[in-house]
C-alpha positions as CSV (number, residue, x, y, z in Angstrom):
1,M,-25.3,13.8,-10.0
2,T,-21.7,14.9,-9.9
3,I,-19.5,15.2,-13.0
4,L,-16.2,14.4,-11.2
5,P,-16.3,10.6,-11.6
6,V,-16.9,11.0,-15.4
7,Y,-13.9,13.4,-15.7
8,A,-11.8,11.2,-13.5
9,A,-12.5,8.1,-15.6
10,L,-11.9,9.9,-18.9
11,L,-8.6,11.4,-17.6
12,A,-7.5,8.0,-16.2
13,L,-8.0,6.5,-19.7
14,L,-6.0,9.4,-21.2
15,F,-3.2,8.8,-18.6
16,V,-3.0,5.1,-19.7
17,L,-2.8,6.1,-23.3
18,L,0.0,8.6,-22.6
19,S,1.8,5.9,-20.6
20,I,1.6,3.5,-23.5
21,R,2.8,6.2,-25.9
22,T,5.8,6.9,-23.6
23,I,6.6,3.2,-23.4
24,R,6.4,2.8,-27.1
25,T,8.6,5.8,-27.7
26,R,11.1,4.4,-25.2
27,H,11.2,1.1,-27.0
28,S,11.4,2.5,-30.5
29,R,14.2,4.9,-29.5
30,K,15.9,2.2,-27.5
31,V,16.2,4.5,-24.4
32,A,16.2,2.5,-21.2
33,L,16.6,5.4,-18.7
34,G,16.2,9.1,-19.0
35,H,15.6,10.7,-22.4
36,G,18.9,9.7,-24.1
37,D,19.3,13.2,-25.7
38,D,16.3,12.3,-27.9
39,P,13.9,15.2,-28.4
40,A,10.9,12.9,-29.1
41,M,11.6,10.9,-26.0
42,L,11.9,14.0,-23.9
43,R,8.7,15.4,-25.3
44,A,6.8,12.1,-24.6
45,M,8.2,12.0,-21.0
46,R,7.3,15.7,-20.3
47,V,3.7,15.3,-21.7
48,H,3.2,12.3,-19.4
49,A,4.8,14.0,-16.4
50,N,2.9,17.2,-16.8
51,F,-0.3,15.3,-17.1
52,A,0.5,13.4,-13.9
53,E,1.4,16.7,-12.1
54,Y,-1.6,18.8,-13.1
55,V,-4.6,16.5,-13.5
56,P,-4.9,15.6,-9.8
57,L,-5.0,19.3,-8.9
58,A,-7.6,20.0,-11.6
59,L,-9.8,17.1,-10.3
60,L,-9.4,18.4,-6.8
61,L,-10.6,21.8,-7.9
62,V,-13.6,20.3,-9.7
63,Y,-14.4,18.5,-6.5
64,F,-14.3,21.7,-4.5
65,V,-16.5,23.5,-7.0
66,E,-19.0,20.7,-6.9
67,T,-19.2,20.4,-3.1
68,G,-19.1,24.1,-2.5
69,S,-21.8,25.1,-5.0
70,H,-24.8,23.6,-3.1
71,A,-27.3,26.2,-1.9
72,P,-28.5,25.9,1.7
């Protein structure tokens, strides 16, 4: 059994939670576009964006480790 689907599912749920947090911050701060010079909005946006940028690479690396570690 591979562990990749488990990690992918858990990280997808975390991504949804970060998306909801960013949307809620946007609504509470009344910022329609960008960060509106609001540090909390900028932080929520960057956390969400960093997650979206780095998690696919991490999952790809886990995939490579799983497929490359089988002994002949």
